[in-house]
C-alpha positions in Angstrom: 21.9 40.3 138.1 19.7 42.5 140.2 15.9 42.2 139.5 14.3 45.1 137.7 12.3 47.4 140.1 9.8 50.0 139.4 8.3 52.4 142.0 5.1 54.2 141.2 2.6 56.4 143.0 0.2 54.1 144.9 -2.6 53.2 142.5 -6.4 53.1 142.9 -8.9 50.7 141.4 -11.6 52.6 139.6 -13.9 49.6 139.1 -14.1 47.0 141.8 -16.6 44.4 143.0 -16.2 43.6 146.7 -19.4 41.6 147.3 -20.9 41.5 150.8 -21.0 39.4 153.9 -18.4 36.6 154.3 -17.4 37.1 150.6 -16.5 40.7 151.3 -14.4 39.8 154.3 -12.5 37.3 152.1 -11.6 39.6 149.3 -11.4 43.2 150.6 -7.9 42.6 152.1 -6.6 41.6 148.7 -7.5 45.0 147.1 -6.6 47.0 150.3 -3.1 45.5 150.4 -2.1 47.3 147.1 -4.7 49.9 146.2 -5.3 53.0 148.2 -8.9 53.7 147.0 -11.5 52.0 144.9 -14.7 52.8 143.2 -17.0 50.1 144.6 -19.7 48.7 142.4 -23.3 48.8 143.8 -24.7 45.6 142.2 -25.5 43.7 145.4 -28.7 41.9 146.2 -30.5 44.1 146.8 -28.7 46.8 144.9 -27.3 50.0 146.5 -29.8 52.6 145.2 -29.9 55.1 148.0 -27.4 57.1 150.1 -28.3 55.3 153.4 -27.6 52.0 151.7 -24.3 53.2 150.3 -23.2 54.5 153.7 -24.1 51.3 155.4 -22.2 49.3 152.8 -19.2 51.6 153.2 -19.2 50.7 156.9 -19.3 47.0 156.2 -16.4 47.4 153.9 -14.3 49.3 156.5 -15.1 46.7 159.1 -13.9 43.9 156.7 -10.4 45.5 156.3 -7.3 44.7 158.4 -7.0 46.9 161.5 -4.1 48.9 160.1 -5.6 49.4 156.6 -5.9 52.9 155.2 -7.9 51.8 152.2 -10.8 54.1 151.2 -13.9 52.8 149.5 -15.5 55.3 147.1 -19.1 54.5 146.9 -21.5 54.5 144.0 -25.3 54.3 143.5 -27.1 51.9 141.2 -29.2 53.8 138.6 -32.8 52.6 138.2 -35.8 53.8 136.3 -37.0 55.2 139.6 -33.9 57.1 140.8 -34.8 60.6 141.8 -33.0 63.9 141.4 -33.2 64.5 145.2 -31.3 61.2 145.7 -28.5 62.5 143.4 -28.4 65.8 145.3 -28.1 63.9 148.6 -25.4 61.6 147.2 -23.3 64.5 146.0 -23.7 66.5 149.2 -22.6 63.4 151.3 -19.1 63.4 150.0 -19.2 59.6 150.2 -20.7 58.8 146.8 -18.5 59.5 143.8 -20.5 58.2 140.9 -23.7 56.5 139.7 -23.6 53.2 137.8 -25.7 52.4 134.7 -26.5 48.8 134.2 -28.8 48.1 131.3 -31.4 45.7 132.8 -30.2 42.2 132.4 -26.7 43.0 131.0 -24.6 41.4 133.7 -24.5 40.1 137.3 -27.3 41.4 139.5 -28.4 43.9 136.8 -32.1 42.9 136.8 -33.1 46.1 138.6 -31.2 48.2 136.1 -32.4 50.8 133.6 -34.9 49.8 130.9 -35.2 53.1 129.1 -32.4 55.6 129.7 -33.7 58.5 127.6 -37.4 58.0 128.6 -37.0 57.5 132.3 -33.6 58.9 133.5 -32.9 62.2 131.7 -33.8 64.4 134.7 -31.5 62.4 136.9 -28.7 62.6 134.3 -29.2 66.3 134.0 -28.8 66.7 137.8 -25.7 64.5 137.7 -24.2 66.8 135.1 -25.0 69.9 137.2 -23.5 68.1 140.2 -20.4 66.8 138.4 -21.3 63.3 139.5 -20.0 60.9 136.9 -22.1 58.2 135.2 -20.3 54.9 135.0 -21.5 52.8 132.1 -21.7 49.1 131.5 -21.7 49.6 127.8 -23.6 46.8 126.3 -27.1 46.5 124.8 -29.3 43.7 126.1 -31.2 43.0 122.8 -30.8 39.2 122.3 -30.9 39.7 118.6 -27.6 41.5 118.7 -24.5 39.2 118.7 -22.8 39.2 122.1 -19.5 40.2 120.5 -21.2 43.3 118.9 -23.1 44.6 121.9 -20.5 47.1 123.0 -20.4 48.7 119.5 -24.2 48.8 119.2 -24.5 50.4 122.7 -22.1 53.1 121.6 -24.0 53.8 118.4 -27.5 53.7 119.8 -27.1 54.9 123.4 -23.8 56.4 124.5 -23.1 58.6 121.4 -26.6 60.1 121.5 -26.3 60.6 125.3 -23.0 62.5 125.0 -24.4 64.6 122.2 -27.5 65.4 124.1 -25.7 66.0 127.5 -22.1 66.9 126.7 -21.4 68.3 130.2 -22.1 64.9 131.8 -19.0 63.2 132.9 -19.0 59.6 131.7 -16.7 56.6 132.3 -17.2 53.8 129.8 -16.3 50.9 132.1 -14.2 47.9 131.1 -14.0 48.7 127.4 -13.2 45.8 125.2 -13.2 47.0 121.6 -11.4 49.2 119.1 -14.8 50.8 118.6 -14.8 51.9 122.2 -11.3 53.3 121.9 -12.3 55.3 118.8 -15.4 56.6 120.6 -13.4 57.8 123.6 -10.8 59.4 121.4 -13.5 61.2 119.4 -14.9 63.1 122.4 -12.9 66.2 122.8 -14.6 67.7 125.8 -12.6 65.8 128.4 -15.7 64.5 130.0 -15.5 60.9 128.6 -13.0 58.4 129.9 -12.6 54.6 130.1 -11.4 51.9 132.5 -9.5 48.9 131.1 -9.2 45.5 132.9 -6.1 43.2 133.0 -8.0 40.4 131.3 -9.0 42.5 128.3 -5.4 43.6 127.8 -4.0 40.0 128.3 -6.4 37.8 126.6 -8.6 37.5 123.5 -11.7 35.4 123.0 -9.7 32.3 122.0 -8.7 31.9 125.7 -12.3 30.9 126.6 -12.1 27.8 124.4 -8.5 26.7 124.4 -8.2 23.2 125.8 -11.9 23.0 126.5 -14.4 25.5 127.8 -12.6 27.7 130.4 -15.2 29.2 132.8 -12.6 31.3 134.7 -12.1 33.3 131.5 -15.8 34.1 131.2 -16.7 37.7 132.0 -19.0 40.4 130.8 -18.3 42.1 128.5 -16.8 39.0 127.0 -13.2 38.8 125.7 -13.0 40.0 122.1 -10.9 39.4 118.9 -7.1 40.0 118.9 -7.3 43.3 117.0 -9.5 44.7 119.7 -7.0 43.6 122.4 -4.2 45.3 120.4 -6.3 48.5 120.2 -6.7 48.5 124.0 -3.0 48.1 124.5 -2.2 50.9 122.2 -4.7 53.2 124.0 -3.5 52.5 127.5 0.2 52.8 126.6 -0.3 56.0 124.5 0.0 58.4 127.3 -3.6 59.6 126.9 -5.2 60.8 130.2 -8.5 59.2 129.1 -7.7 55.7 130.3 -7.2 54.4 133.8 -7.0 51.2 135.8 -10.2 49.5 136.6 -9.8 45.8 137.4 -13.5 44.8 137.3 -12.3 42.2 139.8 -15.4 40.1 140.3 -15.2 37.1 142.7 -17.5 34.1 142.4 -17.1 30.8 144.3 -15.3 28.2 142.2 -18.4 26.0 142.2 -20.5 28.8 140.8 -18.0 29.5 138.0 -17.8 25.8 137.1 -21.5 25.1 137.2 -23.7 24.2 134.2 -24.7 27.8 134.0 -21.6 29.6 135.3 -21.3 33.1 136.6 -19.7 35.9 134.6 -16.6 37.5 136.3 -12.9 37.2 136.6 -11.2 37.6 139.9 -8.0 39.6 139.5 -7.5 41.7 142.7 -4.5 39.7 144.0 -2.5 39.8 140.7 -3.9 42.8 138.8 -1.0 45.2 139.3 1.7 42.7 138.3 -0.3 41.8 135.2 -0.7 45.4 134.1 3.1 45.8 134.6 3.5 42.8 132.3 1.4 44.3 129.6 3.2 47.6 129.7 6.6 46.0 129.7 5.7 43.8 126.7 4.5 47.0 124.9 7.8 48.8 125.7 5.9 51.3 127.8 6.8 50.8 131.4 7.3 54.6 131.6 3.6 55.0 131.0 2.4 52.6 133.7 2.2 55.1 136.5 0.0 57.5 134.6 -2.5 54.7 133.8 -2.5 53.1 137.2 -2.1 56.1 139.5 -2.6 59.5 138.0 -5.3 59.5 135.2 -8.1 58.2 137.5 -7.7 60.8 140.2 -7.4 63.5 137.5 -10.7 62.6 136.0 -12.5 62.3 139.3 -11.0 65.6 140.6 -9.1 63.9 143.4 -5.5 64.2 144.5 -3.0 61.5 143.6 -2.0 59.3 146.4 1.1 60.1 148.5 2.3 56.6 149.0 4.2 54.4 146.6 4.2 50.8 145.4 7.3 49.0 144.3 7.1 46.3 141.7 9.9 43.9 141.1 10.5 41.6 138.2 10.7 38.4 140.1 8.8 35.3 138.8 6.2 33.8 141.2 3.4 31.3 140.9 -0.1 32.6 141.4 -2.0 30.5 143.9 -4.6 28.1 142.5 -7.3 29.5 144.8 -8.0 31.9 147.6 -10.5 31.4 150.4 -13.9 33.0 149.6 -17.1 32.9 151.6 -17.7 29.2 152.4 -15.5 28.0 149.5 -12.8 29.2 147.2 -12.3 31.7 144.4 -10.0 31.0 141.5 -7.9 34.0 140.4 -6.8 34.9 136.9 -3.6 33.1 135.9 -4.2 30.5 138.7 -1.3 28.1 139.0 0.7 30.1 136.4 4.1 31.8 136.8 4.0 35.5 136.2 7.0 37.8 135.9 6.1 40.8 138.1 5.2 41.0 141.8 4.5 43.6 144.4 7.5 44.0 146.6 6.4 46.7 148.9 3.7 49.3 149.6 4.6 52.4 151.5 1.5 54.4 152.6 2.0 58.1 152.3 -0.1 58.8 155.4 1.7 56.8 158.0 4.8 55.5 156.1 3.8 52.0 157.1 5.6 49.5 154.9 3.8 46.3 154.0 5.5 43.5 152.2 4.0 40.4 150.5 0.8 40.5 152.4 -0.9 38.3 149.9 1.3 35.4 150.8 -0.8 35.0 154.0 -4.1 35.2 152.3 -4.0 32.3 149.9 -5.5 28.8 150.6 
């Protein structure tokens, strides 16, 4: 029997961590082998807070790509208490910066320089972003340690995001890596078309039990953390509904294996090499393969006001075993589903610009 095949418009990754230096050189080819474009997160050390820093980082990313790559990094700025309206104007005018990222200070990896008082210190900048149609990308969790970690997304929505959208309805907002039914309900409640959300493969595949099954599983630890099963089901229902408000954002976040498996392990799940096959698995299991292309390839460009890609990716339902690790910096990085057999794989990528067909490039990138 012939394997099931599915060809879709080449997707983009609307939430990606590429790191820097040797780590960047290790992981950038993974994303570039499948995705045409990616919104690149700015939480480096030091963070990308200005246009010159963003342009320099963009050049480092391009240099880290294979010579024949047509991958396009879409840059972002890191919002701080000290970001100026003039910086927003310069960013928008550059054509290289596509959004600004809000990290509540202390919420996640390299967020120490983030915002401490959004309404008290950032409103002029947010108003300029609204005028410039420059989206705000939100890590939607409060950092109050008195709030249970599993409730921090809901509390953020209630105390910060909902008031912001009410106060500034013309601001385009992406609630990144949503994890709860509460987030889905909030996104659905906003009828302006200015609020959307990215969803990761891990939050569609796993609930919080995965962190603890068979012992503590550090490679399933990410922020926002995995949630209860009814939240996972709400996310699946949302992304397979046909709504244009949801699109692919892997939040692929590589850390060296030794940093993940340390006594105080880093938050982040590395999914870039396997993300698209895992999304296909979720959509197939939900009986919604016909909705996959909109989620992976059309809704994101539509929200950002960009054209859909001209190329195609062909997925084939052929089981394969995910490598246990990939080279990363001076060590290795463990991907999601490491050592497990998954059902879908990327058979080919045909770039719409040069019709250059690439097959199974990831095979040469594993350890």
